[in-house]
Structure formats: C-alpha cells, structure tokens
DOLO-887153 format. One record per atom (N, C-alpha, C): residue number from 1; residue in three letters; atom name; x, y, z. Coordinates in Angstrom, 2 decimals. Each point is the difference from the previous one (the first is absolute). Layout:
// residues N
[r NUM,ala,CA,[X,Y,Z]];
...
//
This chain:
// residues 171
[r 1,unk,N,[0.84,-1.18,0.00]];
[r 1,unk,CA,[-0.84,1.18,0.00]];
[r 1,unk,C,[0.89,1.24,0.00]];
[r 2,unk,N,[-0.21,0.85,-0.97]];
[r 2,unk,CA,[0.80,1.21,-0.11]];
[r 2,unk,C,[-0.56,1.11,0.89]];
[r 3,unk,N,[0.90,0.84,0.45]];
[r 3,unk,CA,[-0.41,1.21,0.71]];
[r 3,unk,C,[-0.93,0.77,-0.95]];
[r 4,unk,N,[-1.05,0.62,0.52]];
[r 4,unk,CA,[-0.96,0.70,-0.88]];
[r 4,unk,C,[0.65,1.05,-0.91]];
[r 5,unk,N,[1.00,0.73,0.48]];
[r 5,unk,CA,[0.65,1.00,-0.85]];
[r 5,unk,C,[0.80,-0.65,-1.12]];
[r 6,unk,N,[0.65,-1.11,0.30]];
[r 6,unk,CA,[0.76,-0.71,-1.02]];
[r 6,unk,C,[-0.94,-0.65,-1.01]];
[r 7,unk,N,[-1.11,-0.54,0.49]];
[r 7,unk,CA,[-1.00,-0.58,-0.88]];
[r 7,unk,C,[-0.56,1.06,-0.96]];
[r 8,unk,N,[-0.29,1.18,0.52]];
[r 8,unk,CA,[-0.54,1.09,-0.83]];
[r 8,unk,C,[1.04,0.45,-1.02]];
[r 9,unk,N,[1.28,0.06,0.40]];
[r 9,unk,CA,[1.05,0.40,-0.94]];
[r 9,unk,C,[0.13,-1.02,-1.13]];
[r 10,unk,N,[-0.11,-1.26,0.34]];
[r 10,unk,CA,[0.21,-1.04,-1.02]];
[r 10,unk,C,[-1.25,-0.22,-0.87]];
[r 11,unk,N,[-1.16,-0.07,0.63]];
[r 11,unk,CA,[-1.20,-0.39,-0.75]];
[r 11,unk,C,[-1.02,1.11,-0.22]];
[r 12,unk,N,[0.21,1.15,0.60]];
[r 12,unk,CA,[-0.94,1.11,-0.14]];
[r 12,unk,C,[-1.16,-0.12,0.96]];
[r 13,unk,N,[-0.71,1.07,0.15]];
[r 13,unk,CA,[-1.14,0.05,0.92]];
[r 13,unk,C,[-1.07,-1.02,-0.36]];
[r 14,unk,N,[-0.21,-0.17,-1.30]];
[r 14,unk,CA,[-1.07,-0.89,-0.47]];
[r 14,unk,C,[0.50,-1.39,-0.38]];
[r 15,unk,N,[1.26,-0.29,0.27]];
[r 15,unk,CA,[0.60,-1.28,-0.40]];
[r 15,unk,C,[-0.25,-0.28,-1.48]];
[r 16,unk,N,[0.31,0.99,-0.82]];
[r 16,unk,CA,[-0.28,-0.11,-1.43]];
[r 16,unk,C,[1.24,-0.26,-0.84]];
[r 17,unk,N,[1.08,-0.40,0.62]];
[r 17,unk,CA,[1.20,-0.34,-0.75]];
[r 17,unk,C,[1.22,0.02,0.91]];
[r 18,unk,N,[1.03,-0.69,-0.43]];
[r 18,unk,CA,[1.25,-0.05,0.76]];
[r 18,unk,C,[0.93,1.08,-0.53]];
[r 19,unk,N,[0.10,1.09,0.74]];
[r 19,unk,CA,[0.81,1.12,-0.43]];
[r 19,unk,C,[1.49,-0.31,0.00]];
[r 20,unk,N,[0.45,-0.92,0.85]];
[r 20,unk,CA,[1.41,-0.34,0.02]];
[r 20,unk,C,[0.37,-0.83,-1.22]];
[r 21,unk,N,[-0.87,-0.91,-0.41]];
[r 21,unk,CA,[0.23,-0.72,-1.26]];
[r 21,unk,C,[-0.03,1.00,-1.15]];
[r 22,unk,N,[-0.91,0.95,0.06]];
[r 22,unk,CA,[-0.08,1.04,-1.02]];
[r 22,unk,C,[1.28,0.82,-0.10]];
[r 23,unk,N,[0.62,0.26,1.13]];
[r 23,unk,CA,[1.28,0.72,0.04]];
[r 23,unk,C,[1.06,-0.78,-0.78]];
[r 24,unk,N,[0.13,-1.30,0.32]];
[r 24,unk,CA,[0.98,-0.83,-0.72]];
[r 24,unk,C,[-0.34,-0.10,-1.48]];
[r 25,unk,N,[-1.28,-0.17,-0.29]];
[r 25,unk,CA,[-0.44,-0.11,-1.39]];
[r 25,unk,C,[0.37,1.26,-0.78]];
[r 26,unk,N,[-0.19,1.15,0.61]];
[r 26,unk,CA,[0.34,1.27,-0.67]];
[r 26,unk,C,[1.49,0.05,-0.33]];
[r 27,unk,N,[0.85,-0.40,0.95]];
[r 27,unk,CA,[1.44,0.03,-0.23]];
[r 27,unk,C,[0.43,-1.02,-1.04]];
[r 28,unk,N,[-0.48,-1.24,0.12]];
[r 28,unk,CA,[0.39,-1.06,-0.93]];
[r 28,unk,C,[-0.50,0.34,-1.41]];
[r 29,unk,N,[-1.22,0.45,-0.11]];
[r 29,unk,CA,[-0.57,0.35,-1.31]];
[r 29,unk,C,[0.78,1.15,-0.62]];
[r 30,unk,N,[0.33,0.98,0.81]];
[r 30,unk,CA,[0.75,1.14,-0.52]];
[r 30,unk,C,[1.37,-0.44,-0.51]];
[r 31,unk,N,[0.66,-0.88,0.75]];
[r 31,unk,CA,[1.31,-0.51,-0.43]];
[r 31,unk,C,[-0.13,-0.82,-1.28]];
[r 32,unk,N,[-1.08,-0.76,-0.12]];
[r 32,unk,CA,[-0.21,-0.88,-1.16]];
[r 32,unk,C,[-0.34,0.79,-1.26]];
[r 33,unk,N,[-0.78,1.06,0.14]];
[r 33,unk,CA,[-0.53,0.70,-1.17]];
[r 33,unk,C,[1.07,0.64,-0.88]];
[r 34,unk,N,[1.00,0.54,0.62]];
[r 34,unk,CA,[1.00,0.69,-0.83]];
[r 34,unk,C,[1.41,-0.51,0.27]];
[r 35,unk,N,[0.10,-1.29,0.19]];
[r 35,unk,CA,[1.32,-0.56,0.25]];
[r 35,unk,C,[0.48,0.34,1.39]];
[r 36,unk,N,[0.51,1.18,0.18]];
[r 36,unk,CA,[0.48,0.43,1.31]];
[r 36,unk,C,[-0.98,0.97,0.66]];
[r 37,unk,N,[-0.96,0.48,-0.73]];
[r 37,unk,CA,[-0.95,0.94,0.58]];
[r 37,unk,C,[0.60,1.36,0.21]];
[r 38,unk,N,[-0.80,0.89,0.47]];
[r 38,unk,CA,[0.40,1.36,0.29]];
[r 38,unk,C,[0.25,0.10,1.50]];
[r 39,unk,N,[1.25,0.25,0.36]];
[r 39,unk,CA,[0.37,0.04,1.41]];
[r 39,unk,C,[-0.76,1.08,0.77]];
[r 40,unk,N,[-0.29,1.11,-0.66]];
[r 40,unk,CA,[-0.76,1.07,0.68]];
[r 40,unk,C,[-1.41,-0.47,0.34]];
[r 41,unk,N,[-0.62,-0.74,-0.91]];
[r 41,unk,CA,[-1.34,-0.52,0.28]];
[r 41,unk,C,[0.04,-1.03,1.13]];
[r 42,unk,N,[1.04,-0.83,0.02]];
[r 42,unk,CA,[0.13,-0.97,1.09]];
[r 42,unk,C,[0.14,0.73,1.33]];
[r 43,unk,N,[0.77,1.07,0.02]];
[r 43,unk,CA,[0.15,0.78,1.24]];
[r 43,unk,C,[-1.34,0.58,0.42]];
[r 44,unk,N,[-0.80,0.44,-0.95]];
[r 44,unk,CA,[-1.34,0.52,0.33]];
[r 44,unk,C,[-0.88,-1.09,0.60]];
[r 45,unk,N,[0.10,-1.22,-0.54]];
[r 45,unk,CA,[-0.77,-1.12,0.54]];
[r 45,unk,C,[0.41,-0.24,1.46]];
[r 46,unk,N,[1.30,-0.01,0.26]];
[r 46,unk,CA,[0.49,-0.19,1.37]];
[r 46,unk,C,[-0.50,1.12,0.92]];
[r 47,unk,N,[0.21,1.22,-0.43]];
[r 47,unk,CA,[-0.36,1.14,0.84]];
[r 47,unk,C,[-1.50,0.04,0.28]];
[r 48,unk,N,[-0.79,-0.29,-1.02]];
[r 48,unk,CA,[-1.46,0.01,0.16]];
[r 48,unk,C,[-0.45,-1.09,0.98]];
[r 49,unk,N,[0.64,-1.17,-0.07]];
[r 49,unk,CA,[-0.37,-1.08,0.90]];
[r 49,unk,C,[0.26,0.40,1.45]];
[r 50,unk,N,[1.20,0.47,0.28]];
[r 50,unk,CA,[0.35,0.33,1.38]];
[r 50,unk,C,[-0.73,1.24,0.51]];
[r 51,unk,N,[-0.41,0.89,-0.89]];
[r 51,unk,CA,[-0.68,1.22,0.41]];
[r 51,unk,C,[-1.50,-0.21,0.22]];
[r 52,unk,N,[-0.52,-1.15,-0.41]];
[r 52,unk,CA,[-1.43,-0.26,0.16]];
[r 52,unk,C,[-0.41,0.04,1.47]];
[r 53,unk,N,[-1.12,0.65,0.26]];
[r 53,unk,CA,[-0.46,0.16,1.38]];
[r 53,unk,C,[-0.19,-1.30,0.75]];
[r 54,unk,N,[-0.53,-1.01,-0.67]];
[r 54,unk,CA,[-0.24,-1.28,0.67]];
[r 54,unk,C,[1.31,-0.72,0.31]];
[r 55,unk,N,[0.98,0.11,-0.89]];
[r 55,unk,CA,[1.31,-0.61,0.26]];
[r 55,unk,C,[0.69,0.75,1.14]];
[r 56,unk,N,[-0.06,1.32,-0.02]];
[r 56,unk,CA,[0.61,0.78,1.10]];
[r 56,unk,C,[-0.63,-0.36,1.33]];
[r 57,unk,N,[-1.32,-0.17,0.02]];
[r 57,unk,CA,[-0.68,-0.38,1.24]];
[r 57,unk,C,[0.43,-1.38,0.47]];
[r 58,unk,N,[0.13,-0.93,-0.92]];
[r 58,unk,CA,[0.46,-1.34,0.36]];
[r 58,unk,C,[1.43,0.05,0.54]];
[r 59,unk,N,[0.84,0.81,-0.60]];
[r 59,unk,CA,[1.37,0.13,0.49]];
[r 59,unk,C,[0.02,0.52,1.43]];
[r 60,unk,N,[-0.86,0.97,0.29]];
[r 60,unk,CA,[-0.08,0.54,1.36]];
[r 60,unk,C,[-0.53,-1.03,0.98]];
[r 61,unk,N,[-0.96,-0.80,-0.43]];
[r 61,unk,CA,[-0.65,-0.96,0.89]];
[r 61,unk,C,[0.81,-1.26,0.24]];
[r 62,unk,N,[0.54,-0.59,-1.07]];
[r 62,unk,CA,[0.65,-1.31,0.13]];
[r 62,unk,C,[1.48,0.00,-0.33]];
[r 63,unk,N,[0.49,1.04,-0.62]];
[r 63,unk,CA,[1.42,0.11,-0.31]];
[r 63,unk,C,[0.38,-0.53,-1.37]];
[r 64,unk,N,[1.22,0.34,-0.37]];
[r 64,unk,CA,[0.51,-0.33,-1.33]];
[r 64,unk,C,[0.16,-1.50,-0.21]];
[r 65,unk,N,[0.43,-0.74,1.01]];
[r 65,unk,CA,[0.20,-1.44,-0.18]];
[r 65,unk,C,[-1.30,-0.72,-0.37]];
[r 66,unk,N,[-1.09,0.39,0.62]];
[r 66,unk,CA,[-1.29,-0.63,-0.32]];
[r 66,unk,C,[-0.45,0.36,-1.41]];
[r 67,unk,N,[0.22,1.23,-0.42]];
[r 67,unk,CA,[-0.34,0.41,-1.37]];
[r 67,unk,C,[0.88,-0.77,-0.98]];
[r 68,unk,N,[1.28,-0.11,0.31]];
[r 68,unk,CA,[0.90,-0.75,-0.88]];
[r 68,unk,C,[-0.43,-1.46,-0.11]];
[r 69,unk,N,[-0.43,-0.61,1.09]];
[r 69,unk,CA,[-0.43,-1.39,-0.06]];
[r 69,unk,C,[-1.22,-0.15,-0.91]];
[r 70,unk,N,[-0.89,0.95,0.03]];
[r 70,unk,CA,[-1.17,-0.04,-0.88]];
[r 70,unk,C,[0.41,0.21,-1.46]];
[r 71,unk,N,[1.00,0.84,-0.23]];
[r 71,unk,CA,[0.51,0.18,-1.36]];
[r 71,unk,C,[0.65,-1.28,-0.51]];
[r 72,unk,N,[0.71,-0.71,0.88]];
[r 72,unk,CA,[0.61,-1.29,-0.38]];
[r 72,unk,C,[-1.11,-0.99,-0.36]];
[r 73,unk,N,[-1.04,-0.08,0.82]];
[r 73,unk,CA,[-1.12,-0.89,-0.27]];
[r 73,unk,C,[-0.69,0.38,-1.31]];
[r 74,unk,N,[-0.16,1.29,-0.24]];
[r 74,unk,CA,[-0.64,0.45,-1.24]];
[r 74,unk,C,[0.83,-0.37,-1.22]];
[r 75,unk,N,[1.32,0.08,0.11]];
[r 75,unk,CA,[0.86,-0.41,-1.12]];
[r 75,unk,C,[-0.18,-1.49,-0.28]];
[r 76,unk,N,[-0.06,-0.81,1.06]];
[r 76,unk,CA,[-0.21,-1.44,-0.18]];
[r 76,unk,C,[-1.36,-0.27,-0.65]];
[r 77,unk,N,[-1.01,0.73,0.41]];
[r 77,unk,CA,[-1.33,-0.18,-0.62]];
[r 77,unk,C,[0.01,0.39,-1.46]];
[r 78,unk,N,[0.68,1.11,-0.30]];
[r 78,unk,CA,[0.09,0.44,-1.39]];
[r 78,unk,C,[0.64,-1.10,-0.85]];
[r 79,unk,N,[1.15,-0.51,0.45]];
[r 79,unk,CA,[0.70,-1.02,-0.79]];
[r 79,unk,C,[-0.76,-1.32,-0.04]];
[r 80,unk,N,[-0.69,-0.37,1.06]];
[r 80,unk,CA,[-0.82,-1.21,-0.02]];
[r 80,unk,C,[-1.10,0.12,-1.04]];
[r 81,unk,N,[-0.55,1.19,-0.10]];
[r 81,unk,CA,[-1.04,0.25,-1.00]];
[r 81,unk,C,[0.56,-0.13,-1.41]];
[r 82,unk,N,[1.23,0.47,-0.19]];
[r 82,unk,CA,[0.63,-0.11,-1.32]];
[r 82,unk,C,[0.11,-1.45,-0.46]];
[r 83,unk,N,[0.21,-0.90,0.96]];
[r 83,unk,CA,[0.15,-1.41,-0.35]];
[r 83,unk,C,[-1.28,-0.60,-0.56]];
[r 84,unk,N,[-1.14,0.52,0.40]];
[r 84,unk,CA,[-1.27,-0.59,-0.41]];
[r 84,unk,C,[-0.81,0.88,-0.94]];
[r 85,unk,N,[0.37,1.24,-0.17]];
[r 85,unk,CA,[-0.74,0.93,-0.87]];
[r 85,unk,C,[0.22,-0.39,-1.46]];
[r 86,unk,N,[-1.05,-0.40,-0.70]];
[r 86,unk,CA,[0.17,-0.44,-1.39]];
[r 86,unk,C,[0.53,1.11,-0.91]];
[r 87,unk,N,[-0.31,1.23,0.31]];
[r 87,unk,CA,[0.48,1.09,-0.84]];
[r 87,unk,C,[1.51,0.19,0.18]];
[r 88,unk,N,[0.51,-0.17,1.21]];
[r 88,unk,CA,[1.42,0.16,0.27]];
[r 88,unk,C,[0.80,-1.23,-0.40]];
[r 89,unk,N,[-0.56,-1.17,0.23]];
[r 89,unk,CA,[0.77,-1.24,-0.16]];
[r 89,unk,C,[-0.22,-0.70,-1.33]];
[r 90,unk,N,[-0.47,0.72,-1.00]];
[r 90,unk,CA,[-0.17,-0.62,-1.31]];
[r 90,unk,C,[0.35,1.01,-1.08]];
[r 91,unk,N,[0.12,-0.51,-1.21]];
[r 91,unk,CA,[0.31,0.83,-1.15]];
[r 91,unk,C,[-1.06,-0.22,-1.07]];
[r 92,unk,N,[0.09,0.77,-1.04]];
[r 92,unk,CA,[-0.88,-0.14,-1.15]];
[r 92,unk,C,[-1.47,0.00,0.43]];
[r 93,unk,N,[-0.41,1.11,0.57]];
[r 93,unk,CA,[-1.38,0.22,0.42]];
[r 93,unk,C,[-0.51,-1.10,0.93]];
[r 94,unk,N,[0.83,-0.37,0.95]];
[r 94,unk,CA,[-0.33,-0.97,1.04]];
[r 94,unk,C,[-0.24,-1.42,-0.53]];
[r 95,unk,N,[0.56,-0.30,-1.17]];
[r 95,unk,CA,[-0.20,-1.35,-0.54]];
[r 95,unk,C,[1.17,-0.93,0.32]];
[r 96,unk,N,[1.19,0.54,0.17]];
[r 96,unk,CA,[1.19,-0.81,0.30]];
[r 96,unk,C,[0.51,0.35,1.39]];
[r 97,unk,N,[-0.04,-0.96,0.87]];
[r 97,unk,CA,[0.49,0.20,1.37]];
[r 97,unk,C,[1.53,0.01,-0.01]];
[r 98,unk,N,[0.59,0.96,0.72]];
[r 98,unk,CA,[1.45,0.06,0.12]];
[r 98,unk,C,[0.47,-1.14,0.89]];
[r 99,unk,N,[1.08,-0.65,-0.40]];
[r 99,unk,CA,[0.55,-1.10,0.80]];
[r 99,unk,C,[0.42,0.55,1.37]];
[r 100,unk,N,[-0.12,-0.82,1.05]];
[r 100,unk,CA,[0.31,0.48,1.36]];
[r 100,unk,C,[1.39,0.63,0.15]];
[r 101,unk,N,[1.01,-0.58,-0.63]];
[r 101,unk,CA,[1.35,0.56,0.11]];
[r 101,unk,C,[0.07,1.38,-0.64]];
[r 102,unk,N,[-0.64,0.15,-1.15]];
[r 102,unk,CA,[0.00,1.29,-0.69]];
[r 102,unk,C,[-0.83,1.02,0.74]];
[r 103,unk,N,[-1.06,-0.44,0.63]];
[r 103,unk,CA,[-0.83,0.91,0.79]];
[r 103,unk,C,[0.79,0.53,1.19]];
[r 104,unk,N,[0.73,-0.89,0.69]];
[r 104,unk,CA,[0.83,0.44,1.13]];
[r 104,unk,C,[1.08,0.98,-0.48]];
[r 105,unk,N,[0.58,-0.29,-1.16]];
[r 105,unk,CA,[1.03,0.89,-0.54]];
[r 105,unk,C,[-0.59,1.36,-0.37]];
[r 106,unk,N,[-1.20,-0.01,-0.54]];
[r 106,unk,CA,[-0.68,1.25,-0.35]];
[r 106,unk,C,[-0.26,0.83,1.27]];
[r 107,unk,N,[-0.48,-0.66,1.04]];
[r 107,unk,CA,[-0.27,0.70,1.26]];
[r 107,unk,C,[1.29,0.56,0.60]];
[r 108,unk,N,[1.07,-0.78,-0.07]];
[r 108,unk,CA,[1.29,0.44,0.53]];
[r 108,unk,C,[0.54,1.19,-0.79]];
[r 109,unk,N,[-0.15,-0.06,-1.32]];
[r 109,unk,CA,[0.47,1.10,-0.84]];
[r 109,unk,C,[-0.76,1.28,0.30]];
[r 110,unk,N,[-1.30,-0.10,0.17]];
[r 110,unk,CA,[-0.80,1.18,0.32]];
[r 110,unk,C,[0.34,0.53,1.40]];
[r 111,unk,N,[0.32,-0.90,0.91]];
[r 111,unk,CA,[0.42,0.42,1.33]];
[r 111,unk,C,[1.31,0.76,-0.08]];
[r 112,unk,N,[0.95,-0.52,-0.77]];
[r 112,unk,CA,[1.29,0.69,-0.16]];
[r 112,unk,C,[-0.21,1.38,-0.62]];
[r 113,unk,N,[-0.87,0.09,-0.98]];
[r 113,unk,CA,[-0.27,1.31,-0.63]];
[r 113,unk,C,[-0.62,0.96,1.02]];
[r 114,unk,N,[-0.86,-0.52,0.87]];
[r 114,unk,CA,[-0.62,0.84,1.02]];
[r 114,unk,C,[1.04,0.44,1.03]];
[r 115,unk,N,[0.89,-0.90,0.38]];
[r 115,unk,CA,[1.08,0.37,0.91]];
[r 115,unk,C,[0.87,1.10,-0.60]];
[r 116,unk,N,[0.33,-0.15,-1.27]];
[r 116,unk,CA,[0.81,1.02,-0.68]];
[r 116,unk,C,[-0.73,1.34,-0.03]];
[r 117,unk,N,[-1.28,-0.06,-0.28]];
[r 117,unk,CA,[-0.80,1.23,-0.02]];
[r 117,unk,C,[0.00,0.67,1.37]];
[r 118,unk,N,[-0.13,-0.80,1.06]];
[r 118,unk,CA,[0.04,0.56,1.35]];
[r 118,unk,C,[1.35,0.66,0.27]];
[r 119,unk,N,[1.08,-0.65,-0.40]];
[r 119,unk,CA,[1.33,0.58,0.21]];
[r 119,unk,C,[0.16,1.28,-0.81]];
[r 120,unk,N,[-0.44,-0.03,-1.24]];
[r 120,unk,CA,[0.14,1.17,-0.86]];
[r 120,unk,C,[-0.86,1.18,0.46]];
[r 121,unk,N,[-1.03,-0.28,0.77]];
[r 121,unk,CA,[-0.89,1.07,0.49]];
[r 121,unk,C,[0.64,0.81,1.12]];
[r 122,unk,N,[1.07,-0.53,0.57]];
[r 122,unk,CA,[0.66,0.62,1.16]];
[r 122,unk,C,[-0.97,0.15,1.16]];
[r 123,unk,N,[-0.97,-0.90,0.06]];
[r 123,unk,CA,[-1.01,0.06,1.05]];
[r 123,unk,C,[0.19,-1.04,1.09]];
[r 124,unk,N,[1.10,-0.74,-0.04]];
[r 124,unk,CA,[0.22,-1.06,0.98]];
[r 124,unk,C,[0.66,0.55,1.26]];
[r 125,unk,N,[-0.71,0.88,0.65]];
[r 125,unk,CA,[0.46,0.59,1.25]];
[r 125,unk,C,[-1.15,-0.08,1.00]];
[r 126,unk,N,[0.33,0.17,1.25]];
[r 126,unk,CA,[-1.02,0.03,1.04]];
[r 126,unk,C,[-0.89,-1.23,-0.03]];
[r 127,unk,N,[-1.30,0.23,-0.05]];
[r 127,unk,CA,[-0.97,-1.09,0.05]];
[r 127,unk,C,[0.06,-0.90,-1.23]];
[r 128,unk,N,[0.54,0.50,-1.10]];
[r 128,unk,CA,[0.07,-0.77,-1.25]];
[r 128,unk,C,[1.26,-0.84,-0.13]];
[r 129,unk,N,[0.94,0.16,0.90]];
[r 129,unk,CA,[1.30,-0.66,-0.16]];
[r 129,unk,C,[-0.12,-1.52,-0.09]];
[r 130,unk,N,[-0.91,-0.61,0.73]];
[r 130,unk,CA,[-0.13,-1.46,0.01]];
[r 130,unk,C,[-0.92,-0.55,-1.09]];
[r 131,unk,N,[-0.58,0.86,-0.82]];
[r 131,unk,CA,[-0.93,-0.48,-1.02]];
[r 131,unk,C,[0.59,-1.08,-0.92]];
[r 132,unk,N,[1.25,0.11,-0.45]];
[r 132,unk,CA,[0.53,-1.08,-0.86]];
[r 132,unk,C,[-0.01,-1.36,0.69]];
[r 133,unk,N,[0.32,-0.04,1.29]];
[r 133,unk,CA,[-0.02,-1.26,0.74]];
[r 133,unk,C,[-1.43,-0.52,0.12]];
[r 134,unk,N,[-0.94,0.89,0.28]];
[r 134,unk,CA,[-1.39,-0.41,0.16]];
[r 134,unk,C,[-0.54,-0.57,-1.32]];
[r 135,unk,N,[0.34,0.65,-1.10]];
[r 135,unk,CA,[-0.46,-0.46,-1.31]];
[r 135,unk,C,[0.60,-1.36,-0.34]];
[r 136,unk,N,[1.30,-0.15,0.20]];
[r 136,unk,CA,[0.63,-1.28,-0.34]];
[r 136,unk,C,[-0.44,-1.11,0.96]];
[r 137,unk,N,[-0.20,0.33,1.27]];
[r 137,unk,CA,[-0.54,-1.01,0.93]];
[r 137,unk,C,[-1.36,-0.49,-0.48]];
[r 138,unk,N,[-0.83,0.92,-0.46]];
[r 138,unk,CA,[-1.32,-0.38,-0.51]];
[r 138,unk,C,[0.11,-0.92,-1.20]];
[r 139,unk,N,[0.93,0.30,-0.91]];
[r 139,unk,CA,[0.21,-0.87,-1.16]];
[r 139,unk,C,[0.46,-1.38,0.44]];
[r 140,unk,N,[0.96,-0.04,0.90]];
[r 140,unk,CA,[0.54,-1.29,0.43]];
[r 140,unk,C,[-1.02,-0.81,0.78]];
[r 141,unk,N,[-0.86,0.64,0.76]];
[r 141,unk,CA,[-1.09,-0.73,0.69]];
[r 141,unk,C,[-0.95,-0.62,-1.01]];
[r 142,unk,N,[-0.33,0.76,-1.02]];
[r 142,unk,CA,[-0.96,-0.50,-1.00]];
[r 142,unk,C,[0.60,-1.13,-0.83]];
[r 143,unk,N,[1.29,0.05,-0.24]];
[r 143,unk,CA,[0.64,-0.99,-0.86]];
[r 143,unk,C,[0.68,-1.13,0.76]];
[r 144,unk,N,[-0.14,0.01,1.33]];
[r 144,unk,CA,[0.67,-1.01,0.83]];
[r 144,unk,C,[-0.36,-1.40,-0.47]];
[r 145,unk,N,[0.94,-0.91,-0.05]];
[r 145,unk,CA,[1.40,0.15,0.34]];
[r 145,unk,C,[0.86,0.47,-1.17]];
[r 146,unk,N,[-0.61,0.33,-1.12]];
[r 146,unk,CA,[0.74,0.46,-1.17]];
[r 146,unk,C,[0.04,1.52,-0.02]];
[r 147,unk,N,[0.73,0.55,-0.88]];
[r 147,unk,CA,[-0.02,1.44,-0.20]];
[r 147,unk,C,[1.30,0.70,0.31]];
[r 148,unk,N,[0.73,-0.48,0.99]];
[r 148,unk,CA,[1.24,0.68,0.39]];
[r 148,unk,C,[1.01,0.02,-1.14]];
[r 149,unk,N,[0.10,-1.10,-0.71]];
[r 149,unk,CA,[0.96,-0.05,-1.12]];
[r 149,unk,C,[-0.40,0.95,-1.11]];
[r 150,unk,N,[-1.29,0.00,-0.35]];
[r 150,unk,CA,[-0.48,0.90,-1.05]];
[r 150,unk,C,[0.19,1.45,0.41]];
[r 151,unk,N,[-0.32,0.31,1.25]];
[r 151,unk,CA,[0.17,1.37,0.48]];
[r 151,unk,C,[1.47,0.38,0.00]];
[r 152,unk,N,[0.85,-0.90,0.44]];
[r 152,unk,CA,[1.44,0.27,0.00]];
[r 152,unk,C,[0.52,0.32,-1.39]];
[r 153,unk,N,[-0.42,-0.78,-0.99]];
[r 153,unk,CA,[0.44,0.25,-1.38]];
[r 153,unk,C,[-0.53,1.34,-0.51]];
[r 154,unk,N,[-1.24,0.29,0.29]];
[r 154,unk,CA,[-0.60,1.24,-0.49]];
[r 154,unk,C,[0.64,1.23,0.64]];
[r 155,unk,N,[0.26,-0.07,1.28]];
[r 155,unk,CA,[0.57,1.14,0.72]];
[r 155,unk,C,[1.47,0.18,-0.37]];
[r 156,unk,N,[0.72,-1.11,-0.17]];
[r 156,unk,CA,[1.44,0.08,-0.29]];
[r 156,unk,C,[0.29,0.77,-1.28]];
[r 157,unk,N,[-0.90,-0.03,-0.94]];
[r 157,unk,CA,[0.20,0.70,-1.26]];
[r 157,unk,C,[-0.36,1.47,0.04]];
[r 158,unk,N,[-0.36,0.52,1.16]];
[r 158,unk,CA,[-0.45,1.39,0.08]];
[r 158,unk,C,[0.63,0.70,1.20]];
[r 159,unk,N,[1.01,0.83,-0.24]];
[r 159,unk,CA,[0.68,0.68,1.12]];
[r 159,unk,C,[-0.93,0.82,0.88]];
[r 160,unk,N,[-1.02,0.62,-0.57]];
[r 160,unk,CA,[-0.93,0.79,0.80]];
[r 160,unk,C,[-0.81,-0.89,0.94]];
[r 161,unk,N,[-0.37,-1.18,-0.47]];
[r 161,unk,CA,[-0.75,-0.93,0.85]];
[r 161,unk,C,[0.90,-0.48,1.14]];
[r 162,unk,N,[1.25,-0.30,-0.30]];
[r 162,unk,CA,[0.95,-0.40,1.03]];
[r 162,unk,C,[0.14,1.11,1.03]];
[r 163,unk,N,[0.10,1.23,-0.49]];
[r 163,unk,CA,[0.13,1.15,0.89]];
[r 163,unk,C,[-1.22,0.15,0.90]];
[r 164,unk,N,[-1.18,-0.21,-0.54]];
[r 164,unk,CA,[-1.24,0.10,0.81]];
[r 164,unk,C,[0.04,-0.99,1.15]];
[r 165,unk,N,[0.41,-1.22,-0.27]];
[r 165,unk,CA,[0.08,-1.00,1.07]];
[r 165,unk,C,[1.07,0.35,1.02]];
[r 166,unk,N,[1.12,0.54,-0.47]];
[r 166,unk,CA,[1.07,0.40,0.92]];
[r 166,unk,C,[-0.46,1.13,0.91]];
[r 167,unk,N,[-0.71,0.96,-0.54]];
[r 167,unk,CA,[-0.52,1.12,0.80]];
[r 167,unk,C,[-0.97,-0.54,1.05]];
[r 168,unk,N,[-0.86,-0.93,-0.40]];
[r 168,unk,CA,[-0.99,-0.54,0.92]];
[r 168,unk,C,[0.65,-0.79,1.13]];
[r 169,unk,N,[1.09,-0.68,-0.30]];
[r 169,unk,CA,[0.67,-0.81,1.02]];
[r 169,unk,C,[0.82,0.85,0.95]];
[r 170,unk,N,[0.30,1.23,-0.36]];
[r 170,unk,CA,[0.76,0.90,0.87]];
[r 170,unk,C,[-0.82,0.51,1.17]];
[r 171,unk,N,[-1.26,-0.28,0.00]];
[r 171,unk,CA,[-0.90,0.49,1.05]];
[r 171,unk,C,[0.35,-0.61,1.33]];
//
C-alpha cells in the first residue's frame, strides 16, 4: 500500500494512468524518435516531472528513496509491457513477432539511447542523478534472468550511455 501522496503522484487523483510509466515512456520514445533525441527536450521532461506538484508533495511526505523505488518499479512495468505488446514486439504491421533475443536486444538498444539522452541533457544531477540506474534496473527486472549481456553490449558502444551510468553510480 502506497502512501496517499505517493499514490497520487504516480497514479493521479482519479487513478487514470501511471504517470511514472508515462515519464519513462516519454524519455524512451523521445530517444527512439530521432536517434539520440533532443537533449533540451529531455531536460524539459526531467524538469517538468520533478516540478510537478504531486511529485513535490510525495517527495516531502515520503522522501526521494520512496519516489525512486516507484520509478524503478515503473521502469520494470514499462519493459514488461514491451515484452507482450504486439505493437512493440512485432514487425510488418504486427504480423511477424520479433524473436525473443532480438526483442531483448531492441529493448537494450533503446535503453542505451535513453541513457545517452539523459547524459547529453546535463540533467543527471540532484534528484535525477540515479535515473540511469533506476531505468536499467527496471529493464533487468523485466528481462530476468536475461538482459544483462544485451544491455552491456548496447551501452558499451555508446560513451554517453556509459557516462550516464557512471554519473548515477557516483551517488
């Protein structure tokens, strides 16, 4: 059972959607749409998330660690959904299902692009510093016991993604 302020920050007053999954979706989609995305837009997504009144209230009530744990859970939910979403996990107008290995590689590649976008946004400070770890933890939870190798390969080829993880681990 979530604290009421944290529940409101994540699901809204009317429980009409998961705003934390929406946060990750916005970042991943932005990174996917234009290769590396626009770092300024990614910074706006970060700033808007943390500036939201419900998120600020949750931070005051339960603290940053509890908000981070919900962000980690939301990342895992996002990636779990990718595994079963026919639009994400298939090609050619949902007629050809992507093989599991290729699907994991696709998810890892998009995660690496999102990590790079976060690093390039120069927004990995303060409350956002641990976001790369939370995102990758969510991916690894969803792909358990697989995924670490695919993520390692995807991140290794991108210095900005490596930098994002290094910044997050310095916390």
